[in-house]
C-alpha positions as CSV (number, residue, x, y, z in Angstrom):
1,X,-19.8,-102.8,216.7
2,X,-18.0,-102.7,220.0
3,X,-20.6,-105.1,221.8
4,X,-19.5,-108.1,219.8
5,X,-15.9,-107.2,219.3
6,X,-15.6,-107.4,223.8
7,X,-17.6,-111.0,223.5
8,X,-15.1,-112.2,220.9
9,X,-12.1,-111.1,222.9
10,X,-14.0,-113.0,226.0
11,X,-14.1,-115.9,223.6
12,X,-11.1,-116.9,222.7
13,X,-9.3,-116.0,226.0
14,X,-11.9,-118.6,227.2
15,X,-10.7,-120.7,224.7
16,X,-7.0,-120.5,224.6
17,X,-4.3,-121.5,227.0
18,X,-3.9,-118.4,228.8
19,X,-8.0,-119.0,230.3
20,X,-5.7,-120.4,233.2
21,X,-4.2,-117.6,233.9
22,X,-7.4,-115.4,233.5
23,X,-8.8,-117.8,235.7
24,X,-6.6,-116.9,238.0
25,X,-7.2,-113.2,237.8
26,X,-10.5,-113.2,238.1
27,X,-10.7,-115.3,241.3
28,X,-7.9,-113.1,243.2
29,X,-10.1,-110.0,242.5
30,X,-13.6,-111.4,243.6
31,X,-11.8,-112.7,246.4
32,X,-10.6,-109.4,247.6
33,X,-13.9,-108.1,246.9
34,X,-15.6,-110.8,248.9
35,X,-12.9,-109.8,251.8
36,X,-13.4,-106.3,251.5
37,X,-14.6,-104.0,254.8
38,X,-17.2,-101.8,254.7
39,X,-14.6,-98.7,254.2
40,X,-13.5,-100.6,250.9
41,X,-16.9,-101.2,250.0
42,X,-17.7,-97.3,251.1
43,X,-15.1,-96.8,248.6
44,X,-15.0,-98.5,245.7
45,X,-18.5,-98.7,245.1
46,X,-18.7,-94.8,244.4
47,X,-14.9,-95.3,242.9
48,X,-16.2,-97.5,240.4
49,X,-19.5,-95.9,239.7
50,X,-17.8,-92.7,238.5
51,X,-15.4,-94.4,236.4
52,X,-18.2,-96.2,234.2
53,X,-19.9,-93.7,233.8
54,X,-16.8,-91.4,232.9
55,X,-16.0,-94.5,230.6
56,X,-19.4,-94.0,228.8
57,X,-18.6,-90.4,228.2
58,X,-15.3,-91.4,227.1
59,X,-16.3,-94.5,224.8
60,X,-18.4,-91.7,223.3
61,X,-15.9,-89.7,222.0
62,X,-14.5,-92.9,220.7
63,X,-17.9,-93.1,218.6
64,X,-17.6,-89.6,217.1
65,X,-14.3,-89.7,215.6
66,X,-15.1,-93.1,214.1
67,X,-18.8,-91.1,212.8
68,X,-17.1,-88.4,211.3
69,X,-14.6,-91.1,209.3
70,X,-17.3,-93.4,208.9
71,X,-19.5,-90.6,207.0
72,X,-17.0,-88.7,205.4
73,X,-18.8,-88.6,202.2
74,X,-21.9,-86.7,203.3
75,X,-20.9,-83.5,203.5
76,X,-23.0,-80.2,201.7
77,X,-22.0,-80.0,198.0
78,X,-21.1,-76.7,195.9
79,X,-24.7,-74.9,196.4
80,X,-26.5,-73.4,193.0
81,X,-25.8,-70.0,192.0
82,X,-28.6,-67.5,193.4
83,X,-30.6,-65.8,190.4
84,X,-31.2,-63.2,193.0
85,X,-29.9,-62.3,196.6
86,X,-32.2,-62.2,199.4
87,X,-32.8,-59.1,201.7
88,X,-30.4,-60.1,205.2
89,X,-30.6,-58.6,208.4
90,X,-27.1,-58.6,210.2
91,X,-27.7,-58.6,213.9
92,X,-24.7,-57.4,216.0
93,X,-25.6,-57.7,219.9
94,X,-22.8,-56.2,222.5
95,X,-22.9,-55.8,225.7
96,X,-19.9,-53.4,227.2
97,X,-17.8,-53.9,224.4
98,X,-15.7,-50.5,224.0
99,X,-12.4,-52.0,222.5
100,X,-14.1,-54.6,219.7
101,X,-17.2,-53.0,218.2
102,X,-15.8,-50.8,215.7
103,X,-14.0,-53.5,214.2
104,X,-16.8,-55.6,214.1
105,X,-18.6,-52.6,212.4
106,X,-15.9,-51.9,209.7
107,X,-15.7,-55.7,209.1
108,X,-19.5,-56.0,208.3
109,X,-19.1,-52.2,206.4
110,X,-16.9,-54.6,204.0
111,X,-19.4,-56.9,203.0
112,X,-20.0,-58.0,199.1
113,X,-23.2,-57.9,199.0
114,X,-25.9,-55.4,197.6
115,X,-26.1,-52.3,200.1
116,X,-29.8,-52.2,199.4
117,X,-30.4,-55.8,200.8
118,X,-28.6,-55.5,204.0
119,X,-30.3,-54.1,207.3
120,X,-27.6,-53.7,209.9
121,X,-28.6,-53.2,213.7
122,X,-26.1,-52.9,216.5
123,X,-28.3,-54.0,219.5
124,X,-26.5,-52.2,222.0
125,X,-27.0,-53.6,225.3
126,X,-24.0,-51.3,227.3
127,X,-23.7,-49.6,230.6
128,X,-20.8,-48.0,229.8
129,X,-19.0,-45.7,227.7
130,X,-19.3,-48.4,224.8
131,X,-22.9,-46.2,223.8
132,X,-20.9,-43.7,222.7
133,X,-18.8,-45.7,221.1
134,X,-21.1,-47.6,219.4
135,X,-23.8,-44.7,218.5
136,X,-20.3,-42.9,216.9
137,X,-19.9,-45.2,215.1
138,X,-22.8,-46.2,213.6
139,X,-23.1,-42.6,212.9
140,X,-20.2,-42.7,211.1
141,X,-21.0,-44.8,208.7
142,X,-24.8,-44.3,208.3
143,X,-23.1,-40.9,207.1
144,X,-21.4,-43.5,204.1
145,X,-24.5,-44.4,203.6
146,X,-24.5,-48.1,204.8
147,X,-27.8,-49.2,206.2
148,X,-26.7,-49.9,209.6
149,X,-29.2,-49.0,212.6
150,X,-28.4,-48.2,216.3
151,X,-30.4,-49.9,219.2
152,X,-30.0,-49.5,222.6
153,X,-32.2,-51.1,225.6
154,X,-32.9,-49.4,229.2
155,X,-32.8,-53.0,230.9
156,X,-31.1,-56.3,230.1
157,X,-34.0,-58.1,230.4
158,X,-33.4,-61.0,228.2
159,X,-30.4,-60.7,228.0
160,X,-28.2,-61.6,224.7
161,X,-31.7,-63.7,223.6
162,X,-34.2,-60.8,224.7
163,X,-31.6,-58.1,222.6
164,X,-31.9,-61.2,219.1
165,X,-35.7,-60.9,219.7
166,X,-36.2,-57.5,219.8
167,X,-33.7,-56.2,217.0
168,X,-36.2,-59.0,215.2
169,X,-39.3,-57.2,215.8
170,X,-38.0,-54.7,213.3
171,X,-35.9,-56.4,211.6
172,X,-36.4,-56.4,207.5
173,X,-34.5,-59.2,206.4
174,X,-35.7,-62.9,205.2
175,X,-32.6,-64.0,206.7
176,X,-30.8,-63.5,209.9
177,X,-26.9,-63.6,209.8
178,X,-25.8,-63.1,213.7
179,X,-22.0,-61.7,214.7
180,X,-20.5,-61.3,217.8
181,X,-18.4,-59.1,219.0
182,X,-15.1,-60.7,218.8
183,X,-15.3,-61.9,215.4
184,X,-13.8,-60.4,211.9
185,X,-16.7,-62.0,209.7
186,X,-15.2,-61.7,205.6
187,X,-15.9,-60.0,203.1
188,X,-17.7,-62.8,201.0
189,X,-19.6,-64.1,204.0
190,X,-22.8,-64.0,202.7
191,X,-22.1,-65.0,199.3
192,X,-20.8,-68.2,200.6
193,X,-23.2,-69.1,202.7
194,X,-26.5,-67.5,201.5
195,X,-26.7,-69.8,198.0
196,X,-27.6,-72.8,200.4
197,X,-30.9,-71.5,201.9
198,X,-31.9,-72.3,198.1
199,X,-33.8,-75.8,199.7
200,X,-36.4,-74.4,201.4
201,X,-35.7,-77.1,204.2
202,X,-32.8,-75.7,205.2
203,X,-32.9,-73.4,208.7
204,X,-29.5,-72.3,209.4
205,X,-26.1,-72.3,208.4
206,X,-23.1,-72.6,210.4
207,X,-20.0,-71.4,210.1
208,X,-16.1,-72.8,211.5
209,X,-14.5,-70.6,213.6
210,X,-10.9,-70.3,213.4
211,X,-8.4,-67.5,216.2
212,X,-6.6,-64.2,215.1
213,X,-4.5,-64.7,218.6
214,X,-4.0,-68.4,218.8
215,X,-0.5,-68.1,219.6
216,X,-0.3,-65.3,222.5
217,X,0.3,-67.5,225.1
218,X,0.2,-71.3,226.2
219,X,-3.9,-70.5,227.6
220,X,-4.7,-69.5,223.8
221,X,-3.4,-72.5,222.6
222,X,-5.3,-74.7,224.3
223,X,-8.3,-73.2,223.8
224,X,-7.9,-73.6,220.0
225,X,-7.1,-77.3,220.7
226,X,-10.2,-77.6,222.8
227,X,-12.4,-75.2,220.1
228,X,-11.0,-77.4,216.8
229,X,-12.4,-80.9,218.8
230,X,-15.9,-79.6,219.0
231,X,-15.9,-77.5,216.0
232,X,-14.3,-80.3,213.7
233,X,-15.2,-83.7,215.3
234,X,-18.3,-82.9,217.0
235,X,-20.2,-80.7,214.6
236,X,-18.6,-82.9,211.8
237,X,-19.7,-86.0,213.0
238,X,-23.1,-84.7,213.9
239,X,-23.9,-83.3,210.7
240,X,-22.2,-85.8,208.7
241,X,-24.5,-88.4,210.5
242,X,-28.0,-86.5,210.4
243,X,-27.6,-86.3,214.0
244,X,-28.8,-82.9,215.9
245,X,-25.9,-80.4,216.1
246,X,-26.0,-76.4,217.7
247,X,-26.1,-73.0,216.1
248,X,-22.8,-71.6,218.3
249,X,-24.1,-67.9,219.1
250,X,-22.5,-66.2,216.0
251,X,-21.2,-67.0,212.7
252,X,-24.0,-68.3,211.5
253,X,-27.0,-67.4,209.5
254,X,-30.9,-68.1,210.3
255,X,-34.1,-68.7,207.9
256,X,-36.2,-66.0,209.8
257,X,-39.3,-68.3,209.0
258,X,-37.5,-71.0,211.1
259,X,-36.7,-69.0,214.2
260,X,-40.7,-67.9,213.7
261,X,-41.6,-71.3,213.5
262,X,-39.3,-72.5,216.7
263,X,-41.6,-70.5,218.9
264,X,-38.4,-67.3,218.9
265,X,-35.3,-66.8,220.9
266,X,-35.9,-67.6,224.7
267,X,-34.0,-66.5,227.9
268,X,-35.0,-69.3,230.5
269,X,-31.4,-71.1,229.6
270,X,-27.9,-69.7,229.3
271,X,-27.3,-70.9,225.6
272,X,-29.8,-70.0,224.1
273,X,-27.6,-71.0,221.0
274,X,-28.6,-74.2,221.2
275,X,-31.6,-74.1,222.9
276,X,-33.5,-72.7,219.7
277,X,-31.7,-74.5,217.9
278,X,-32.8,-77.9,219.5
279,X,-36.4,-76.6,219.0
280,X,-36.1,-75.6,215.1
281,X,-34.6,-79.2,214.4
282,X,-37.5,-80.8,216.3
283,X,-39.9,-78.7,214.1
284,X,-38.0,-80.8,210.8
285,X,-35.6,-77.7,209.8
286,X,-32.2,-78.9,208.8
287,X,-29.2,-77.1,209.4
288,X,-26.1,-77.4,207.1
289,X,-22.1,-76.9,208.8
290,X,-19.5,-75.5,206.6
291,X,-16.4,-76.4,207.6
292,X,-14.7,-74.5,205.1
293,X,-16.3,-71.3,205.4
294,X,-14.5,-69.6,208.8
295,X,-14.8,-67.0,210.6
296,X,-11.7,-65.5,212.5
297,X,-12.6,-64.7,216.5
298,X,-10.9,-63.3,219.4
299,X,-10.0,-66.3,222.3
300,X,-10.2,-65.0,225.6
301,X,-6.2,-64.4,227.1
302,X,-7.5,-63.9,230.6
303,X,-7.5,-67.3,232.3
304,X,-10.7,-66.3,234.5
305,X,-12.6,-65.0,231.5
306,X,-11.5,-68.5,229.5
307,X,-13.1,-70.9,232.8
308,X,-16.3,-68.0,233.4
309,X,-16.9,-68.6,229.5
310,X,-17.1,-72.4,230.1
311,X,-18.8,-72.3,232.9
312,X,-21.5,-70.4,231.0
313,X,-21.8,-73.5,228.6
314,X,-21.3,-76.1,231.3
315,X,-24.8,-74.7,233.3
316,X,-26.5,-73.9,229.6
317,X,-25.9,-77.4,228.4
318,X,-27.3,-79.3,231.4
319,X,-30.1,-76.1,231.5
320,X,-30.9,-76.8,228.0
321,X,-30.8,-80.7,228.8
322,X,-33.8,-80.2,231.6
323,X,-35.7,-78.2,229.0
324,X,-35.6,-80.0,225.8
325,X,-34.2,-83.7,226.2
326,X,-37.5,-85.1,227.2
327,X,-38.8,-83.1,223.8
328,X,-36.1,-85.5,221.8
329,X,-36.5,-88.3,223.2
330,X,-40.8,-88.6,222.9
331,X,-40.2,-87.1,219.3
332,X,-40.4,-89.2,216.4
333,X,-36.5,-89.2,215.6
334,X,-34.3,-92.5,214.9
335,X,-32.7,-93.7,217.6
336,X,-29.2,-92.7,216.9
337,X,-30.5,-88.7,216.7
338,X,-32.0,-89.4,220.2
339,X,-28.8,-91.0,221.7
340,X,-26.4,-88.4,219.9
341,X,-28.4,-85.6,221.8
342,X,-28.6,-87.3,225.0
343,X,-24.3,-87.4,225.0
344,X,-24.8,-84.0,223.7
345,X,-26.6,-81.8,226.3
346,X,-25.7,-84.5,229.4
347,X,-21.9,-84.5,228.7
348,X,-20.7,-82.1,230.9
349,X,-21.8,-84.8,234.1
350,X,-18.7,-85.6,233.8
351,X,-17.5,-82.3,235.5
352,X,-18.7,-83.2,238.8
353,X,-18.3,-86.7,238.5
354,X,-14.6,-85.4,237.9
355,X,-14.4,-83.1,241.2
356,X,-15.5,-86.4,242.9
357,X,-13.0,-88.8,241.6
358,X,-10.5,-86.1,242.6
359,X,-11.7,-86.5,246.1
360,X,-11.6,-90.5,246.3
361,X,-8.3,-91.5,244.1
362,X,-6.6,-91.1,247.3
363,X,-8.7,-93.4,249.8
364,X,-9.2,-95.9,246.6
365,X,-5.6,-96.0,246.2
366,X,-4.8,-96.9,249.4
367,X,-7.7,-99.6,249.3
368,X,-6.2,-100.6,246.2
369,X,-2.6,-101.2,248.1
370,X,-4.1,-103.5,250.3
371,X,-5.8,-105.6,247.7
372,X,-3.0,-105.9,244.8
373,X,-2.8,-105.2,241.5
374,X,-5.3,-107.5,240.1
375,X,-8.4,-105.8,240.6
376,X,-6.8,-102.2,239.1
377,X,-5.8,-104.2,235.9
378,X,-8.7,-106.5,235.0
379,X,-11.0,-103.6,236.3
380,X,-9.5,-99.8,237.0
381,X,-7.2,-99.8,233.8
382,X,-9.3,-100.6,231.1
383,X,-12.3,-98.2,232.7
384,X,-9.2,-95.1,233.3
385,X,-8.3,-95.8,229.2
386,X,-11.7,-95.5,228.3
387,X,-12.5,-92.3,229.8
388,X,-9.2,-90.4,229.5
389,X,-6.8,-91.8,225.7
390,X,-10.4,-91.0,224.2
391,X,-9.5,-87.1,224.5
392,X,-6.1,-87.7,223.2
393,X,-7.9,-89.6,220.1
394,X,-10.4,-86.7,220.2
395,X,-7.8,-84.0,220.0
396,X,-5.3,-85.5,218.0
397,X,-7.4,-86.4,214.7
398,X,-9.4,-82.8,214.5
399,X,-5.5,-81.3,214.2
400,X,-4.7,-83.8,211.7
401,X,-7.5,-82.9,209.7
402,X,-6.7,-78.9,210.2
403,X,-2.9,-79.4,210.1
404,X,-2.3,-82.6,208.1
405,X,1.4,-81.0,207.8
406,X,1.8,-80.0,211.3
407,X,-0.8,-81.7,213.5
408,X,1.9,-83.5,215.6
409,X,3.0,-80.9,217.1
410,X,-0.2,-81.4,219.1
411,X,1.1,-83.9,220.7
412,X,3.1,-81.4,223.1
413,X,0.1,-79.6,224.1
414,X,-2.0,-82.8,225.1
415,X,-0.8,-82.8,229.0
416,X,-1.8,-79.0,229.1
417,X,-4.9,-79.6,227.3
418,X,-5.7,-82.5,229.7
419,X,-4.7,-80.7,233.3
420,X,-6.7,-77.5,231.8
421,X,-9.9,-79.8,231.5
422,X,-9.4,-81.2,234.8
423,X,-8.6,-77.6,236.5
424,X,-11.6,-76.3,234.9
425,X,-14.2,-78.4,236.8
426,X,-14.3,-77.0,239.9
427,X,-15.9,-73.9,238.4
428,X,-18.0,-76.1,235.5
429,X,-19.4,-78.6,238.3
430,X,-20.7,-75.9,240.6
431,X,-22.1,-75.1,236.8
432,X,-24.1,-77.5,236.0
433,X,-25.2,-78.6,240.0
434,X,-26.8,-75.2,239.8
435,X,-28.2,-76.4,236.6
436,X,-29.1,-79.5,238.0
437,X,-31.2,-78.0,240.8
438,X,-32.6,-74.7,239.0
439,X,-30.4,-71.8,240.4
440,X,-30.5,-69.1,238.5
441,X,-27.6,-66.5,237.2
442,X,-27.1,-63.8,235.3
443,X,-25.6,-63.8,231.2
444,X,-22.5,-62.5,232.2
445,X,-20.2,-62.4,228.9
446,X,-16.5,-62.7,228.7
447,X,-14.4,-59.6,228.0
448,X,-13.0,-59.2,225.2
449,X,-9.7,-57.2,224.7
450,X,-9.0,-56.7,220.9
451,X,-6.1,-59.0,221.3
452,X,-4.8,-59.8,218.1
453,X,-0.9,-60.5,218.1
454,X,1.7,-60.9,220.9
455,X,2.4,-57.3,221.5
456,X,-0.9,-56.3,222.2
457,X,-1.7,-56.3,226.1
458,X,-5.2,-56.5,228.1
459,X,-3.7,-55.5,231.5
460,X,-4.8,-52.0,231.6
461,X,-7.7,-52.3,229.8
462,X,-10.9,-53.1,232.0
463,X,-13.8,-55.6,232.3
464,X,-11.5,-58.2,234.6
465,X,-13.7,-60.9,235.7
466,X,-13.5,-61.6,239.0
467,X,-11.6,-64.6,240.5
468,X,-13.7,-65.5,244.0
469,X,-13.6,-68.1,246.4
470,X,-13.0,-70.8,243.1
471,X,-9.5,-70.3,242.7
472,X,-8.5,-71.3,246.2
473,X,-10.6,-74.4,245.9
474,X,-8.2,-75.4,243.1
475,X,-5.2,-74.8,244.7
476,X,-5.9,-76.7,247.3
477,X,-6.7,-79.4,244.9
478,X,-3.3,-79.0,243.7
479,X,-2.3,-79.9,247.4
480,X,-4.2,-82.6,248.0
481,X,-2.8,-84.0,244.8
482,X,0.8,-83.5,245.8
483,X,0.1,-85.4,249.0
484,X,-1.1,-87.7,246.9
485,X,1.4,-88.6,244.7
486,X,4.3,-88.8,247.5
487,X,1.8,-91.6,248.9
488,X,2.3,-93.2,245.5
489,X,6.1,-93.0,245.4
490,X,6.4,-93.9,249.0
491,X,4.6,-97.6,248.3
492,X,6.5,-97.8,244.9
493,X,2.8,-97.3,243.0
494,X,4.9,-95.8,239.9
495,X,2.4,-96.1,237.3
496,X,0.2,-93.6,238.6
497,X,2.7,-90.9,239.1
498,X,2.2,-89.8,235.7
499,X,-2.0,-89.6,235.5
500,X,-1.4,-87.7,239.2
501,X,0.7,-85.0,238.0
502,X,-1.8,-83.8,235.8
503,X,-4.4,-83.3,237.8
504,X,-1.4,-81.7,240.3
505,X,-0.5,-79.3,237.9
506,X,-4.4,-79.0,236.2
507,X,-5.5,-77.6,239.7
508,X,-2.3,-75.6,239.8
509,X,-2.2,-73.9,237.1
510,X,-5.7,-73.2,236.6
511,X,-6.1,-71.6,240.5
512,X,-2.4,-69.8,240.4
513,X,-3.4,-68.2,237.2
514,X,-6.7,-67.5,238.4
515,X,-5.1,-65.8,241.8
516,X,-2.2,-64.1,240.0
517,X,-4.0,-62.5,237.1
518,X,-6.6,-61.0,239.7
519,X,-4.1,-59.7,242.0
520,X,-0.7,-59.6,241.5
521,X,-0.9,-58.0,238.1
522,X,-3.0,-55.6,239.7
523,X,-0.7,-54.6,242.5
524,X,2.0,-53.9,239.4
525,X,0.1,-51.9,237.4
526,X,-1.8,-49.8,240.3
527,X,-5.3,-50.7,238.3
528,X,-8.1,-50.6,240.2
529,X,-11.2,-52.8,239.1
530,X,-14.2,-50.4,238.2
531,X,-17.9,-51.4,239.8
532,X,-19.2,-52.9,236.1
533,X,-16.1,-55.1,235.6
534,X,-18.0,-58.4,237.7
535,X,-18.7,-60.1,234.7
536,X,-18.7,-63.6,236.6
537,X,-19.3,-66.1,233.6
538,X,-19.6,-66.1,229.9
539,X,-19.4,-67.0,226.9
540,X,-17.4,-65.6,223.1
541,X,-20.7,-64.7,222.1
542,X,-21.6,-62.2,224.2
């Protein structure tokens, strides 16, 4: 459809008097390229190639929005009533979660489900006082008659995937529900999700995340918009169009047979949930996404924790792409399933490309200054719009679905969403390149502090994420783009200034926030970072 539309526009131009103007534009464009020197070519060819790739992923975002609304009728209907409820194992994987483990166990203890049909496992890989807190919590609820068990591993072999696999060995349930430490499932969670497994082909159902601390800060507002885009548009479009989509590591229920049939949990990627999801769907199991079933969670409130979370996802998805994508492309699946899997699993390649584009913008601007504005109008502008404006439509559409009366307030946050997306590109680019070149790293979780409202604070709590050298590079890029803004103003290239300022703000905000939260607040409160506070990357899932 998009190609047909493009040809129609070109045909219209050729048949109208404006074609003379078009010819003058293209003549000047190609003459400018023809007379370009070696420096111009060395700059502009990589610049255009990067823009083309980014534009392709931008157009895919448009396609997701289109697909979401096109298939709006293809959603799971009300499930049939169950004559009898099945046995369910609830797995609660934790690692150094002393602030939130009791909250999680309390939520599970209030499930409206027959206790004799529950098998609750606290899978604890902790190395700090969480062990004592979790064990005491389990013993307390055991005394109250809750069928809950405490399993502690002396090593973290396989990390979260290893813990889940170890728990599966002694699990007694036909279905496996998984909740991470920062989630608070509602009492009716199992009663609302299990009836969908009446269909024997359903292997997993995923609920939608909501957020306890959305209003805590500007950062948590931005995180909410980013995650809503994933859970509303991405998951919605893929599930509605019968494409593959992934279990998000928490707030979902698996059929145990589907896990075993797919080969079980494997830990050779940092996104074991996506890895298992694709293997199960390649085996023929169907997944259901249930956006009306919500599960509240806690967002990272610290910039370093947020960046660590995003870097883990970026690296893990690229690892999964290397591992799984060849199987998907060889499988007997429809073309649209293969195409969507490709864009899904490789989307994070945009981060190293974004960093590369960042370094090339100033040289490209210099070349463009001497070549004129015709090339920018004909080539640069369409590619730039395809790369960037799709972000606005993507996140605005998600907010309009969730908040039909207040979604317009999202316009105020869009510059911050785009800036933060730019700012985290350095950290994520490193993760993606490590995945491509096979560099291994530990599975380290994002710290949770039990932040539920504006009065809660994380400053005097443990589990700091280290900043490392990355924020210094981000600040350096911020100043580099500030110089680019000065150059643009000096050469009266005012149209580029708003976009360049996004790069300035994005890199400086993420870099300075990371440095400030790591050092300045420790000095202010006299806090030492214990050796255990070493989480450098992670996810909201462990």
